[in-house]
C-alpha positions in Angstrom: -38.4 -17.6 -108.3 -41.3 -17.8 -105.3 -44.5 -16.6 -106.6 -46.7 -13.9 -106.2 -49.1 -13.6 -103.6 -50.0 -9.3 -103.4 -49.8 -7.4 -106.2 -50.5 -3.8 -106.5 -49.8 -2.3 -110.3 -50.7 1.5 -111.1 -52.7 1.3 -108.0 -54.6 4.6 -106.9 -57.6 4.6 -104.1 -59.8 7.8 -103.1 -61.8 7.5 -100.7 -65.6 8.4 -101.5 -65.7 11.6 -98.7 -62.3 12.8 -99.4 -60.8 15.1 -102.4 -57.5 13.6 -102.5 -56.1 10.4 -103.4 -55.1 8.5 -100.1 -52.8 6.1 -102.6 -51.5 7.5 -105.5 -49.6 5.1 -108.4 -49.0 2.1 -105.9 -46.6 -0.7 -107.4 -46.0 -3.6 -105.0 -45.3 -6.9 -105.2 -45.7 -9.2 -102.0 -43.9 -13.2 -102.7 -44.8 -16.1 -101.3 -43.1 -16.8 -97.7 -41.9 -13.3 -97.5 -42.3 -11.5 -94.2 -42.5 -7.3 -95.1 -42.9 -4.7 -92.4 -45.0 -1.3 -93.9 -43.8 1.8 -92.1 -44.8 5.3 -92.4 -46.1 8.6 -90.6 -49.7 8.9 -89.2 -51.7 9.8 -92.4 -49.1 8.4 -94.9 -51.3 5.5 -96.4 -50.0 2.4 -94.7 -53.9 1.6 -93.3 -55.2 2.4 -96.8 -52.5 0.0 -97.9 -53.4 -3.3 -95.2 -57.4 -2.2 -96.1 -56.8 -2.8 -99.6 -55.0 -6.1 -98.8 -57.3 -7.5 -96.8 -60.8 -6.7 -98.8 -62.0 -4.4 -96.2 -61.7 -1.7 -99.4 -63.2 -1.8 -101.4 -66.2 -4.0 -99.3 -66.2 -1.8 -96.8 -64.9 1.2 -97.0 -66.3 2.9 -100.1 -64.6 4.8 -103.0 -62.4 5.0 -106.4 -60.1 2.4 -107.2 -58.1 2.8 -110.2 -55.3 0.5 -111.4 -55.1 -3.3 -110.3 -54.5 -5.0 -106.8 -54.4 -8.9 -107.2 -54.1 -11.8 -104.6 -53.1 -14.9 -106.1 -53.7 -13.6 -108.8 -57.2 -12.4 -108.6 -58.4 -9.3 -108.7 -60.4 -7.8 -105.6 -62.5 -6.3 -107.0 -64.1 -9.2 -108.4 -63.7 -11.6 -105.2 -65.2 -11.0 -101.9 -64.6 -10.2 -98.8 -65.0 -13.6 -98.1 -62.9 -14.9 -100.3 -60.1 -12.6 -99.8 -60.4 -13.8 -95.8 -60.1 -16.9 -96.5 -56.4 -16.3 -98.1 -55.7 -13.5 -96.0 -56.0 -13.0 -92.0 -55.5 -9.9 -90.7 -54.8 -9.4 -86.5 -56.2 -6.0 -85.5 -54.8 -3.4 -83.3 -57.2 -4.1 -80.3 -57.9 -7.5 -79.7 -60.9 -6.9 -78.0 -62.4 -5.5 -81.3 -61.8 -9.2 -82.3 -63.7 -11.4 -79.8 -66.7 -13.0 -80.2 -66.9 -16.3 -78.2 -67.9 -16.5 -74.8 -64.5 -18.7 -74.3 -61.0 -18.7 -76.3 -61.8 -22.1 -77.4 -65.4 -20.8 -78.6 -63.5 -17.5 -80.6 -61.0 -19.2 -81.9 -63.6 -21.6 -83.3 -65.8 -18.8 -84.3 -64.9 -19.0 -88.3 -65.0 -22.9 -88.0 -68.6 -22.9 -87.0 -69.7 -20.8 -89.4 -68.0 -23.2 -92.2 -69.8 -25.8 -90.3 -67.0 -28.2 -89.8 -67.9 -30.7 -87.8 -67.6 -31.0 -84.1 -64.8 -33.9 -84.3 -62.7 -31.7 -86.6 -63.6 -28.4 -85.5 -62.4 -29.7 -81.6 -59.1 -31.0 -83.6 -57.7 -28.0 -84.9 -58.8 -25.7 -82.3 -56.5 -27.6 -80.2 -53.8 -28.2 -82.6 -53.7 -24.2 -83.2 -54.2 -23.5 -79.5 -51.0 -25.7 -78.5 -48.9 -23.5 -81.7 -49.8 -20.4 -79.6 -49.1 -21.5 -75.9 -53.6 -21.2 -75.0 -54.4 -24.8 -74.6 -53.9 -24.5 -71.2 -56.9 -21.3 -71.2 -59.5 -22.4 -73.8 -62.1 -22.2 -71.1 -61.1 -18.7 -70.1 -63.1 -15.5 -70.5 -60.9 -13.5 -73.8 -61.8 -10.4 -71.8 -60.4 -11.4 -68.6 -56.9 -12.5 -70.3 -53.5 -9.8 -70.0 -52.5 -7.7 -73.3 -50.6 -10.5 -74.6 -52.7 -13.6 -74.4 -55.3 -11.5 -75.8 -52.8 -11.1 -79.0 -52.3 -15.0 -79.2 -56.0 -15.7 -79.2 -56.8 -13.0 -82.2 -53.5 -14.9 -83.7 -55.2 -18.1 -83.3 -58.7 -16.9 -84.4 -57.6 -16.4 -88.0 -55.1 -19.1 -88.2 -57.4 -21.9 -87.4 -58.7 -21.0 -90.9 -55.1 -22.1 -92.3 -54.9 -18.8 -94.3 -51.9 -17.7 -96.2 -51.3 -14.5 -95.6 -51.6 -12.9 -92.2 -51.9 -9.1 -91.7 -50.9 -7.8 -88.0 -52.3 -4.0 -88.1 -49.9 -2.7 -85.1 -49.2 -5.9 -83.2 -47.4 -3.7 -80.2 -50.0 -0.8 -79.4 -51.4 -2.1 -76.5 -48.6 -4.5 -74.9 -46.3 -3.8 -72.5 -42.2 -4.4 -73.7 -41.0 -8.0 -73.2 -45.0 -9.1 -74.4 -44.1 -7.3 -77.5 -40.8 -8.8 -77.6 -43.0 -12.1 -77.5 -45.6 -11.0 -79.9 -42.8 -10.4 -82.2 -41.1 -14.4 -81.4 -44.5 -15.8 -82.1 -45.2 -13.8 -85.2 -41.7 -15.2 -86.5 -42.4 -18.6 -85.4 -45.8 -18.3 -87.6 -44.1 -17.3 -90.5 -41.6 -20.4 -90.1 -44.8 -22.2 -90.8 -44.7 -21.1 -94.5 -47.0 -18.3 -94.2 -46.6 -14.7 -95.6 -46.4 -11.7 -92.8 -47.5 -8.8 -93.5 -46.6 -6.6 -90.6 -47.9 -2.7 -90.2 -46.5 -0.7 -86.7 -44.9 2.2 -85.5 -41.9 0.8 -83.6 -39.6 -0.5 -86.0 -36.9 -1.5 -83.8 -39.3 -3.3 -81.8 -40.5 -5.3 -84.9 -36.7 -5.8 -86.2 -36.3 -8.1 -82.7 -36.9 -10.7 -85.4 -35.9 -10.3 -89.1 -38.0 -9.0 -91.8 -37.3 -9.4 -95.7 -38.3 -6.2 -96.5 -39.2 -2.2 -95.6 -41.5 -0.8 -97.4 -41.6 2.7 -96.0 -44.9 4.4 -97.2 -45.4 8.7 -96.8 -47.7 10.8 -98.7 -49.4 7.7 -100.0 -46.8 7.1 -102.2 -44.3 4.2 -101.9 -40.3 6.3 -100.6 -38.5 2.6 -100.1 -39.0 -1.0 -100.7 -35.8 -2.6 -99.8 -34.0 -4.7 -97.2 -33.7 -3.6 -93.5 -30.0 -3.4 -93.7 -30.7 -1.0 -96.9 -33.2 1.2 -95.6 -31.1 2.2 -92.2 -28.2 2.9 -93.5 -30.1 5.7 -96.0 -31.4 8.6 -94.2 -35.5 8.1 -95.5 -36.2 6.8 -91.5 -35.5 10.6 -90.6 -36.5 12.3 -93.9 -40.1 10.9 -93.4 -40.5 11.1 -89.5 -39.7 7.7 -88.5 -37.8 6.6 -85.4 -34.2 4.8 -86.3 -33.5 2.3 -83.7 -31.7 3.9 -80.8 -28.2 2.5 -81.0 -28.0 3.6 -85.2 -29.0 7.1 -84.2 -26.3 6.8 -81.1 -23.8 5.5 -83.6 -24.4 8.4 -86.2 -24.2 11.5 -82.9 -20.8 10.0 -82.7 -19.9 10.9 -86.2 -20.7 6.7 -87.5 -21.6 6.6 -91.4 -23.8 3.7 -91.4 -23.3 1.5 -94.5 -25.3 -1.5 -95.2 -22.1 -3.5 -95.3 -22.4 -3.0 -91.2 -25.7 -4.9 -91.1 -27.8 -2.2 -88.9 -31.0 -4.1 -88.9 -29.9 -4.9 -85.4 -27.9 -4.6 -82.8 -27.3 -8.1 -82.7 -25.4 -8.1 -86.6 -24.6 -4.4 -86.1 -20.7 -4.2 -86.8 -19.9 -2.4 -83.5 -16.1 -3.5 -83.5 -15.5 -1.0 -86.7 -16.8 2.5 -85.3 -15.8 1.3 -81.4 -13.2 4.0 -81.6 -15.5 6.7 -82.5 -18.3 5.7 -80.1 -15.6 6.1 -77.7 -14.3 9.3 -78.9 -17.3 10.4 -79.1 -18.0 9.0 -75.3 -15.0 11.5 -73.7 -15.8 14.3 -75.4 -19.4 14.5 -74.3 -19.4 12.8 -70.6 -20.1 15.1 -68.2 -21.9 14.9 -64.4 -24.8 16.5 -64.1 -25.5 17.9 -60.8 -28.7 16.7 -58.9 -30.8 19.7 -57.3 -32.7 19.2 -54.5 -36.6 19.4 -54.8 -39.4 20.0 -52.5 -42.0 17.2 -51.5 -44.9 17.5 -53.2 -46.9 13.5 -53.5 -46.4 11.1 -50.4 -47.5 7.8 -51.3 -47.5 6.1 -47.7 -48.3 2.5 -47.5 -51.1 2.4 -50.4 -53.1 -0.6 -50.4 -56.1 -1.5 -52.8 -57.9 -4.6 -53.7 -61.2 -4.6 -56.3 -62.8 -7.9 -55.0 -61.4 -7.3 -51.0 -58.7 -10.6 -52.0 -56.3 -10.2 -54.3 -54.7 -6.9 -54.0 -53.7 -5.1 -57.1 -51.8 -2.7 -55.3 -49.9 -4.6 -52.1 -48.0 -2.1 -49.6 -46.6 0.5 -52.1 -44.7 3.9 -51.0 -43.2 6.8 -52.8 -42.5 10.1 -52.9 -42.7 12.8 -55.4 -41.0 16.2 -56.0 -41.9 19.3 -57.4 -41.2 19.5 -60.9 -40.3 16.8 -61.8 -41.8 14.1 -64.4 -41.4 10.4 -63.7 -42.1 7.6 -65.4 -44.4 4.5 -63.8 -43.8 1.5 -66.0 -44.2 -1.9 -65.6 -46.3 -5.2 -67.3 -49.6 -5.3 -68.0 -52.2 -5.4 -65.0 -49.2 -4.6 -62.3 -51.2 -1.9 -60.9 -49.9 1.1 -62.9 -53.3 2.3 -63.7 -55.2 1.5 -60.5 -52.4 3.6 -59.0 -53.3 6.7 -60.7 -57.2 5.7 -59.9 -56.1 6.4 -56.4 -54.4 9.0 -56.5 -57.3 11.0 -58.6 -60.0 9.5 -56.0 -61.6 7.0 -58.8 -61.1 4.8 -56.3 -60.2 4.8 -52.6 -57.5 2.8 -51.1 -57.9 0.1 -48.6 -54.9 1.1 -46.6 -52.8 3.9 -46.4 -52.8 7.5 -47.3 -52.4 10.2 -50.0 -51.3 13.7 -49.6 -50.2 16.3 -51.7 -48.0 19.2 -49.4 -48.8 17.3 -46.7 -53.0 17.4 -47.3 -54.6 14.5 -46.6 -57.0 13.8 -49.9 -58.8 10.7 -48.4 -62.6 12.4 -48.2 -62.2 14.3 -50.7 -64.6 14.6 -53.4 -63.0 13.9 -57.2 -63.8 17.8 -57.7 -62.0 19.1 -55.1 -59.1 16.4 -55.7 -58.9 17.7 -59.1 -57.7 21.2 -57.6 -54.6 18.8 -56.3 -53.8 16.4 -59.4 -55.8 15.6 -63.1 -55.1 12.3 -64.8 -55.4 13.0 -68.8 -56.4 9.0 -70.3 -55.2 7.3 -72.6 -58.1 8.2 -75.5 -58.7 11.7 -76.0 -62.1 10.5 -77.2 -63.4 9.1 -73.7 -62.7 12.4 -71.9 -64.3 14.9 -74.5 -68.0 16.0 -73.6 -68.8 19.1 -75.7 -68.5 20.2 -79.6 -66.8 23.2 -79.1 -63.1 23.6 -78.1 -63.8 26.4 -75.9 -66.9 24.6 -74.1 -64.4 21.8 -73.5 -61.2 23.8 -71.7 -64.2 25.6 -69.7 -66.5 23.1 -68.4 -64.7 22.3 -65.0 -64.3 26.1 -64.1 -68.4 26.6 -65.0 -69.4 23.7 -62.8 -67.2 25.2 -60.2 -68.9 28.5 -60.8 -65.9 30.5 -61.8 -66.7 34.0 -63.0 -67.1 34.3 -66.4 -64.5 36.6 -66.7 -62.1 34.6 -65.2 -63.2 31.6 -66.9 -62.5 33.4 -70.3 -58.9 34.8 -68.8 -57.7 31.1 -67.1 -59.0 29.3 -70.8 -57.4 32.0 -73.2 -53.9 31.7 -71.3 -54.3 27.9 -71.1 -55.1 27.6 -74.6 -51.8 29.9 -75.4 -49.7 27.5 -73.3 -51.6 24.5 -75.2 -51.0 25.9 -78.4 -54.1 25.9 -79.2 -55.1 29.7 -79.3 -56.1 29.9 -83.1 -58.7 27.1 -82.4 -61.0 29.1 -79.8 -64.1 28.9 -81.8 -63.3 25.4 -83.8 -65.8 22.3 -83.3 -63.6 19.2 -81.6 -64.6 17.7 -84.2 -61.9 19.3 -86.7 -59.0 18.6 -84.9 -56.7 15.7 -85.3 -56.1 12.9 -82.9 -52.6 14.9 -81.6 -54.8 18.2 -81.3 -57.8 16.7 -79.0 -55.0 15.3 -76.8 -53.7 18.9 -75.7 -57.5 19.7 -75.9 -57.8 17.0 -72.8 -54.8 18.6 -71.1 -55.6 21.5 -71.6 -59.3 20.9 -69.8 -56.9 19.5 -66.9 -54.4 22.5 -66.6 -56.9 25.2 -66.2 -57.8 23.9 -63.1 -53.9 24.7 -61.9 -53.4 21.0 -60.3 -50.2 21.0 -58.9 -49.6 17.4 -60.4 -50.7 16.0 -64.0 -51.1 12.5 -64.6 -50.9 11.1 -68.0 -52.1 7.4 -69.3 -49.8 6.2 -72.3 -49.9 9.6 -73.8 -48.3 8.9 -77.0 -50.0 5.8 -77.9 -50.8 4.9 -81.4 -48.5 8.6 -82.6 -45.9 8.4 -84.7 -42.3 9.8 -84.1 -43.4 13.1 -85.3 -46.5 13.7 -83.2 -44.9 11.5 -80.6 -42.1 14.1 -80.7 -45.1 16.8 -80.5 -46.8 15.6 -77.3 -43.6 15.2 -75.8 -41.6 18.3 -76.2 -44.9 20.4 -75.4 -44.8 18.4 -71.9 -41.3 18.8 -71.8 -42.1 23.0 -72.1 -45.1 21.9 -69.5 -42.8 20.5 -67.0 -39.9 23.4 -67.7 -42.5 25.2 -66.6 -43.1 23.7 -63.3 -45.5 21.3 -63.7 -45.0 18.0 -62.3 -45.9 15.3 -64.3 -46.1 11.8 -64.0 -46.5 9.6 -67.1 -48.1 5.7 -67.6 -46.2 4.3 -70.6 -45.0 1.0 -72.2 -42.6 3.0 -74.7 -39.5 2.4 -73.4 -37.9 5.5 -75.5 -40.2 7.7 -74.2 -38.7 6.8 -70.6 -35.4 7.1 -71.1 -35.5 10.5 -73.2 -37.8 11.9 -71.2 -37.9 11.3 -67.7 -34.8 11.1 -65.1 -36.9 8.7 -62.6 -39.0 5.6 -62.8 -40.9 3.9 -60.5 -41.5 0.2 -61.6 -44.6 -2.0 -60.7 -45.0 -5.9 -60.4 -47.9 -8.0 -59.3 -49.0 -5.1 -57.0 -45.8 -4.1 -55.3 -43.3 -1.6 -55.9 -40.3 -3.4 -57.3 -38.0 -0.3 -57.9 -37.5 3.1 -58.0 -34.5 4.6 -59.5 -32.9 7.0 -62.7 -34.5 6.0 -66.1 -31.9 4.9 -67.7 -30.4 2.9 -64.6 -33.8 0.5 -65.1 -33.2 0.0 -68.8 -29.8 -1.4 -68.1 -30.8 -4.3 -65.2 -30.9 -6.9 -66.8 -32.9 -9.0 -64.0 -35.2 -5.9 -63.1 -36.0 -5.8 -67.1 -36.7 -9.6 -67.0 -38.9 -9.4 -63.4 -41.0 -6.6 -64.8 -41.6 -7.0 -68.4 -39.7 -3.9 -69.8 -36.7 -4.2 -72.4 -32.8 -3.5 -72.0 -32.5 -0.3 -74.2 -30.0 -1.3 -77.6 -27.9 1.6 -76.0 -26.7 -0.7 -73.2 -25.7 -3.5 -75.8 -24.1 -1.3 -77.5 -21.8 -0.3 -75.3 -21.1 -3.9 -73.9 -20.2 -4.5 -77.9 -18.2 -1.7 -78.1 -16.2 -2.5 -74.5 -17.2 0.6 -73.1 -15.9 0.9 -69.8 -18.8 1.9 -67.7 -21.4 1.3 -70.4 -24.2 3.1 -67.6 -22.6 6.0 -68.0 -22.5 5.9 -71.8 -25.6 5.4 -71.9 -25.9 8.1 -69.5 -24.3 10.4 -72.1 -26.7 9.8 -74.8 -29.4 10.5 -72.8 -27.9 13.8 -71.7 -26.6 14.7 -75.0 -30.2 14.0 -76.9 -31.7 16.6 -75.0 -29.1 19.3 -75.4 -29.7 18.5 -78.7 -33.8 18.6 -79.0 -33.1 21.4 -77.0 -31.3 23.5 -79.2 -33.1 22.5 -82.4 -36.5 23.4 -80.4 
C-alpha cells in the first residue's frame, strides 16, 4: 500500500467573509504517485479544496478550519506556506500571473535563487528541467511573448525545478487551444511518470481523460459526492446530476439507449467497448438521420482581401476573405496566435487593416469612428470586468446611448427592452458588484445589444464556465440568434462549436485555412492537425461502430442534440 501524502479528516472550512462553510466534513486521502482529477460545478468548493492543499488556506485566504489536513503527516496549520510549497508546486490557470523573470531561464531559476542555490548547480537544474518540458531552446526568450502552450510549459518548469513531490494544476486547459491542451495533458502525464503525485482541477473532463487518471473526485456544495475510478464515475449518473459535462461519445451512446457500465470502460474513447453497443448506435442513427434543408440567407458582412500587420513586417492577417450572412451563428477557430482576435479587432475598428475592405450590407466601414461602427458591429470581451466602467447595472447598459445623446425617455425604453431580453429586468436597480460572473457577462452583452448592432462578436463566451453556466450563456445566445441576431463566436471550445454553430471559419498562421460546416472541420484529421484543433470523439465513435458514413453520424447527433435541448428549454 502506498503512503498517504495528502489527508483530509472530518475537515471543514469557512471563509471569514462568508456566513456558511465552503467545505463541509471532507474525508479524502491522496496517495503517493497517484494522479487524481477534481471536478465540480462553479461554486462547488473544488478551488477552495485546491487552496487548502497548497497552503493558500489558511496563510493567504483567512477563515476557520475544523478537523485535520495533513501533508506528509504534518498538519498544514502547524506548518508554513514556505514549507508546504517545498512539497507542493502549483501551476495556476493563468500562467502570466506566475511569471517573475525577464527571460524563461530567469523565471525557471527564480525559486532556486531565493534558496541561494550555487550558480553552477542552478544552471544545471534549469537546463535539465527546460529539456524535460521542451523549452531548452527558448531560455533567453521573454515569457510574455510565448504562445499559450509554451507559457504553460514554463509555469510547469518553474514548479518542477524545486523537485516538489506533488504538483497541483488549477484549470490547466483554460487558455489553451484544443491541440495545445492535448499536449499539456500529455506533458502532465509524463511528469506523473517521474514519480510525482498529480492533482488536477479542471472543467474539461473529456480533455483531461485523454490520458488516464487513477480517480475522479466529484465535488458539489462543499462536499465530496463521489470518489472513484473514472470508469465507475462515468458509468454512474453523478456527472449529469451535478451539472458536469460527460464525454460526447458517452452522451451519444445514452441517446441510443445504451446502458453504460463499468465493464464497458467508458473513461476513454480508446478503451470504450463500442462493439457491445454498435447495433443500438446503428439503429438510433437510422431512426434519427434526416436531411436538413439549407436556407438561402442575405449577405451581411463582407471581408474582402483583408491583410494586417502590427509591426509592418509580419502579417497577422494575410489576404482574408469571407462573407457572413444575416442570422448566422458562426465560429471562428484556430490555434493560439492565428489571428482570430485580431480579425475581430479589425472588424470593430480597434485596428485598421493595411489592405482590403470591410463592409456591412454594402456600407464600407473604413473611416468610420469606433462609436459609429458600434451601430453595425459590437464586441463582447472574454472577461466582463474589462468592459464594465460604472457601478450600477442600468447605468452600464445605458452608457452607450447617453454618449450618443439619445433622449432619456428613449434610453429607458431601450434599456428596459434589452434587460428583458437578457433576463436582467429584476436587477434594474442593482449594483454590478452583486452579480455573478455569468450575470456580468449578460450585462456586457446587453450594453452592446442596446445599440442595435447588426453583428455581435463574442470572444471566448464560455471560458472558465462550468457546464450549467456554459449552457445558460449559450442557450441565451441561441435565443438571440433565433430572433435574428447575427453572432460570431471566437472560441477554443470544440463542444460549443459543434453544438451551437452550423459553420466554422478556421484561421492558421494568419491565413484562412477553411470555411465549412462546423462538424466537417472536426472530422477532418488533416485540418484538425494543421489548425491545432481536436478531432471530435463522436467521429471516432462512428468509425469504431463501423458506420458507413461517420460524417453523417456526427451530423445526426448534432441535430438530435439540438432538438432535445430545444424541447427541454
